[in-house]
N, C-alpha and C positions, 0 to 999 in steps of 0.2 A: 722218599719222604718229602712232603710238601714243606716249603719254607714259611716261617711265621711272617705275617704281614702286620706291621705296626701302623695303626690308623688313628689320626686325630679327627674326631667327629665334632664339627663346630656348629653349634645349634643355639637358637635363642631360648629354647626351653627343653628341660629334661627332667623326667620323674626321677627321684622324689623331690628334687630341688625346686621345680616349678611344675604346675599341673594344669596348664591352660587348655590343652586340647590334644589332638591326635599326634602332633609333632612331638610332644613330651613323651608320649607312650612309645612311639617308634624309636626315639632317641635313647630310650632306656632298654627296650627289649632287643633291638637289632644288635647293639654292641654286646649285650649279654650272650646272645646266640653265637656271634662271631668269636667271642672269647672262649666259648665252650668247645669250638672245633679247632682250637689251637692258635688263634690269632691274638693280638694284643691291641684292643681298642680302648682309647681314653677319650673323654669328653672335654670340650672347652665351652663353657656356658656362663652367662652373666648371673650374678647373685641377685636374688629378689629379697624383699624385706623379711619374709619368713626364714629363708636360708641364712640371711645375715644374722638374725637373732640366734640361730642354732650355732653358727660358726663362732660368733663372738661370746657365746655363753656355754662353751663346751664343758666347763667345770661342773655345771649343774645338770645339763641335759644334752645328750649327744646322740650316740648311735653312729656318729660320723667321727672321723679322726683327721685332724688337720696335720699334715706333714710339714708344710712350709708355706709361709706367706711372703712372697717376694714382691718388693715394691718396684714399680716401673714408672718412670716419668716420661710422659708423652707430649711432645711439642704440638701446639695447635696447627702449625704449618709445617708439614714434613719437607717442603721444598726450600724452606728458608734456613740460612746458616747463621743468622744473627743470634748472639747469645742472650739478647734481651727479649726474645719472643716469649709469649705466655705459654704455660704448659699445665697439664693436669697429672696428678699422680694417682696410681691405683695399685691394688694388691692382687696377686694371683695366688689363691689358696689351692694347694693340692690335697684332695680328699682321698683317703685310702678306700679301697674296695671293701664293702661289707655285704651282708646278705641282701640288703635292701637297695644298694646303689652300686653303680659302676664306678671305676676310678675316674675322677673328674677334677678338672682345673676350673675353679670358679673365679670369675673376674669380679672384684669387689671395688666399686667406685661409687661413693655415696651420692654425688650430685646426680648422676645419670641412672643409677640402679638402686643402691641401698636405701635411699630415702623415699622411693616411690611406693605407692600403695598397691600398684598392680604392674604387670610386666609390659603391657601395651596400652595404647590409647592416649598418648600425649602429643602435643603439637611439635615436640622436638624429637620424635621417635627416629627420624632420619639421622639426626645428629648423634643420638644415643647409640644407634647400631653402626654408624660410621666409626664412632669411638671404640665400640666393641671390636670391630674389624681391625682397626689400627692396633689396639691393645694386644690382640691375639698375635698379630704379625711381629710386634716388638718383643713379645714374650718368646715367640719362636726364634727370633734373632738371637736372643740370649741363650736359649736352649741349644741352638746350633753351635755357638761358640764353646759352650760347655762340652758338647758332644765331640767336638774336634779334639779336645784335650783328653777326653775319657770316653772311649767307644762303648763302655759297658752301660752308660746312661741311656735312658729311654729317649728315643727321637723318632718321629713318624716317618714312614715310607710314603704315606698318602695323606692328603688333606681331604676330608669328606665334608663338604659344606651343605647347609640346608636352607632353602628358601631365600627370600630377598634380603634378609638381615645380613647375609654373608656375601652379597654381590659386590659390595665395596672392597672386601678383602680380596676377592678373586681378581678384580682389576688391578688393585694396588700391587698384589703379588706378581702380576705379570708385566706391569708397566713401570712401576717405580724402581729405579736402580738400587734404592736402599735395600730391596728384598731380592737382590740378584741371587742370593744363596738358595732360593726356592726354584730356580729355573729347571732343575732336573727332577723335581718332585711333581707327580701327577696331582692336579687339583680337580676334584669332581664335585658336581652340583646335583643334589636331589631337589626337584621341585615338588612340593607337597600340594600347592594350590596356586595356579597361575593368576588367579584374581588378585592376589595380594602381591603387589610389585614394589611397594615402598610407602612412603608417607601419603602420597597422593594417589588418586584413582586415575592412572595414566590412560586407561581405556577410553576415558571421556575427552582426552585432549584432541584438538583438531590436528590433522595430519602435519600441518606446518610447524606445530609446536611440540610434536612428539620428539623425544630424545632418540637420537640415532646411535648413541654410544661412541661416537667418534670424537666428541669434544673431551678436553682434559678434565678429569674428575676434580670437582671442587674440593676445597679444604672444609674443615668442620664449620667454620664461621662464614663461609662463602655463600651468598644468597643463591647462587646458581645450583648448589648441591641439592636443594629441595626439588628442583625440576629435572634432576637426572635420575633415570630409572635404574635402580640397583639390580633388579632381577634381570632386566635386559642385558646389563653389563656382565652379570654373572654368566648368562647364556653365551655371550660373545667370547669371553676369555677362559671359561672352564675347558678342561681337556675332554671331559665327557659329561653327559647329562642323563639323569634317570628321572622317571616319574614313578608313582607308587602303584601302577598297574599297567600291564601291556596295552590294554584298550585305550587308556588315557594317553599313553605315549603317541598313539595315532590321532586321538581326538584333538590334542593341542596343536596339531598342524592345520586345523580348520579354523575359520573365522569365528564360528559359534562358540568354541571352547577355549580360544587362546587369549581372549581379552586384549585384542590388538597386537599380540605377539606372533601371529601366524607368519608374517614375512621373515623375521629373523629365525624363527624356529624351523621353517622350511629350508632356509639357507643353511642352517647347521644340523639338519635332520640326520645326517650320517652318524653324528655322535650322540644321538638320543636313543635310550632304551627304556623299557618298562619292566619293573620288578614288583610283583604283587606283595603287599604287606602280609604279615602272618599273625599268629596268636600264640601266646605262651600257654600251653595246655596245663602246666602246673599251677600257674597263677589263676587261670580261669578253669576251675574244676568243680562241676556241680556235685561231685561225690564228697567233696571236703569243704566247700565254700561256707564260711560262717556267716556270710552276708545273706544267705537264703534260709528260708524257714525249714524246709525238708530237703535233705540231700538225696541224690539219686544218681544212677548210672544207666547204661543202655538197657539193662534187664529189669529195672524196677522204676521206670520213670512215670508210669501212668498215674498211680495213686499219689505219688509225691508231687507231681505237677498240679494235680487237683487241689491238694492242700496248699501249695504255694499260691495258686490262683486265689483261693479264699483268704489267705493271709494278705495278699496284695490288695484285694478288694476292701478288706478291713482297714488297711493302712491308708487307702485313698478315699475312704468314706463312701464306698459304692455298695449297692445291694449285694449281699454275699450269696453266690450261687455258682457252684463249680461247673455247671453246664452252660453258663452265660458266655458267649463269645467275647473275648477281651483283646482289643488291639492296643499295642503300646507304641509310643513315639519317644525316642531318646536322642537328644542332640540339640544343636543350636537352633533357635527359632529365627531363621533367616530366609530370604528369597532363594538362596542357593538350595536350600533343603526342600523346596517345593511347597512351602507353607501356603502360598496363594492358592494353588490347586487343591490342597488338602482342605483348606477352609471352605472352599466352594463346594466340595464334595460331601462334607460331613452332614449338613442339614438334609440334603436329598437322601443320603444313605439311611439316616435315622428315621426318616419317614417310612422307608421300606422295611427296615430292621430295627424296630423300636426297643428291642431288648439288648442290643449290642452296647458294649462299654468301651470307652477310650481313655487311656491314661497318658498324659503328656508330662515329660520331664525335660527341663532345659531352660536356658535363659537366652535372651537375644533382643531383637528389635521390639520397641515399644508397641508398634502397630500390631504385631502378632500376639504379644502378651495381652493386649487389650481385647483383641478379638476372641482369644481363648477364654479370658475371664468372663466375657459376655455370654459365650456359648455354655460355659459351666453353670451360669445363673439360669440360662434357658433350659438346659438339660441336666439338672443336678443328679439324676439317677444314671446318667449315661457318660458324662464327661467329668474327669477330675484332673487337676493340673498341679504341678509343683514347679514353679518358675524360678528355680535356683539351681546352681550347679551342685551336684552331689555325686560322690564317688562310690557309694555303696548301693544306693537305690537302683541303678541300672541293672545290676545282677538280679535283684529281687523281681524286677519287671521281666527280664529275660526268662527267669525260672517259672513265672506264673502266667504271663500273657500267652495267648494262642499265636498271635502274629505280630511282627514288628513292621511298622510303616516307614518306608524309606523312599518317598516320592520325589527324590532330588532332581533338580534341573541339571546338575552335574555333580558327580561324586568321584573325585580322583582315585581314592582307595576304598574307603568304607569299612574300616576295622569293626565298626559297630555291628555289622552283619555277621562277621565271624564270631564275635562275642555272643550274639543272640543265638546262632545255630548251635554253639557249644552247650547252651542250656535248653535246647529243644524248642526255641521260639522260632516260628517259621517266618522267614523274611518275605515281605511283599515290596518289591522295588521297581523303580523305573530303570529300564535297561540302559545304563550309562556307566562309563568308567569302570572302576573295580567291580561294580555290580554285574557287569557283563562277564567278567572273568570268574566270578564267585557263585552266582545264583543261576541255576538252570530251572526252567519252569517245570512244574510237576506234570507228568503225563498220566492221565487217569487209566489208560489202557495198560501201560507197561509198569507203572509204579515207580518209574525213574524220575529224578528231579528233586530239588531241595527247597523249592519256594515258588513264588509267583512273580512274574515280571510283565511289564508292558512297555511299549516304546514311545508312543505319541504322548506328549505332555499336555493332557487336558483332563477336565474333571470326569468325563464319561469313561475314558480309558482306565483311570484310577478306580472309578465306581465299579466297572466291570470286573476288575481284578479283585476288589473287596468282596463282590458277590461270589466269585469263584471260591474264596476262602470259606464263605458261609455255606456254600453247597458241599464242599468237602468235609466240613466239620460235622455235617449230618450223616457222613459215612465213616463211622468210627474206625473200621479196619484200615481204610485208605488213609485216614488222618494219622493214625498211629504209625503207619508205614512211612509217611512223610516226615514225622518227627524223628523216626529212626534214621532216615536219610540225612537229616540235619545233624544228628548226634554223631554220625559216623563220618561226616565230611571233615577232612583234615587239611588244613593249611597252616603250618606253624612258622614261627620265626626261625626255627632250624632249617626249614625249607628255603625261606628267604635268604638266610645267611649263606647257604651253598651257592645261590645265584649271585649274591653280592661278592662272595669270594672269587668267583670266576671273573666277574666284572673288574674287581681290583687287580687280579693277576693279569688280565688282558691289558689294562691301562698301564701297569708297570712295565710290561713287555714293550708296548708301543712307545712309551717314553724313552726306554733304553735304546730302542731302534733309532729313534729320531736323534738322540744324543750321539750315537755312533756315526750316523750319516753326517752330522755337523762336524764331528772331529775328523772324519775322512776327507771332507771337503776342505 
């Protein structure tokens, strides 16, 4: 019988408490899948304004249950012993597990989190997440003392940290003697996106000013803290590192994909692995999903998807015709997502295929929002945009659009493609990161493959792939076979959880071996 692993997953965002992006989704679904196979995963995450209102107004509107709000006082300088030093207090609320959320510890600190209108985007983000890291460590210290007196209490076997926001925690846990109690606990880091390394864009720093990770980590009010790279420091001091796809685990060792982190990543490459994200097939289910117009399954998708396309066209004020090719785009409007290439390609493509329609959903950089708005004015019967974040519309797009455009410059995981295929929307992707592990190009001769992909990032490569879509759409039997290939493709969070379980077990074993060697010495 396998032993239960108790994991504390430390993350800046987690659904349903915050819904900024892919990190929030994986922070929700992975623990859920791990708990389902017998482990005990709890989250530690900062409170945001919406969650703050829920927590502090539980008598009127809940769905969540507060077990305890423990106050913790954190000194600004962890290395000082003077009693007159300044400090900040915070609360850690324990939220019980419900159908909609995993058991979660929420850090409640008004100055840094509760009073902000959004989770990221402030000039003091580096200080906010330094505080988040220290608060988690101080809370763990308290939990450790309680656990020593009562072994029935929950206490983690592993700390699973996510992205740069937890890099400070990893270094402090390994270097600050205050947290010596964590020396035998594996601390693991999952990198969801190498580009985001802290407050600053460290990839643009000249070599002489790059943080090496060797200097002592600054305190919260120390000016040098801003110039210290928390992701780099997490890489250095974590016991093991994962990325969100096997291909991306290899990509980040190259200069092109590492954003200046290739040297340290290559130095520590033996501790890097790649585990592909998954999808919750119960949460994303076209047979039951109330967010789509006509539900369907593998055996009755043709008529339903036509109705969904017409519903989608109506929603986005496009000419209604079930036979019109519809391309969808769902995601952030950023350079990473290949928007430059896509903008270049659209005009040329519509000159050749004047009936094709394009639906864009997402928010992002003003440059791309402006370009898309101009294109919509120029091609009102072909292009429609919704430039705001929305959590229901993506499924309507997946259920009605013929193809999903993912022309990313880099794409570490790409959960959006798994979601699209679940609804029979064929992915057209640039072959990078998780796209390489998920999408196989359709073979006209064998009928194998679940999408279209291209390698070189330029407008003509994307153009050629879009033409391939148009050609296959004119061959109904082949197109229906391709949709079936998408609908039957299966990569779930249950699959990912089994791989994470093995990773956790391996790291626990390695840590125990190191401890035994030290004790023998």
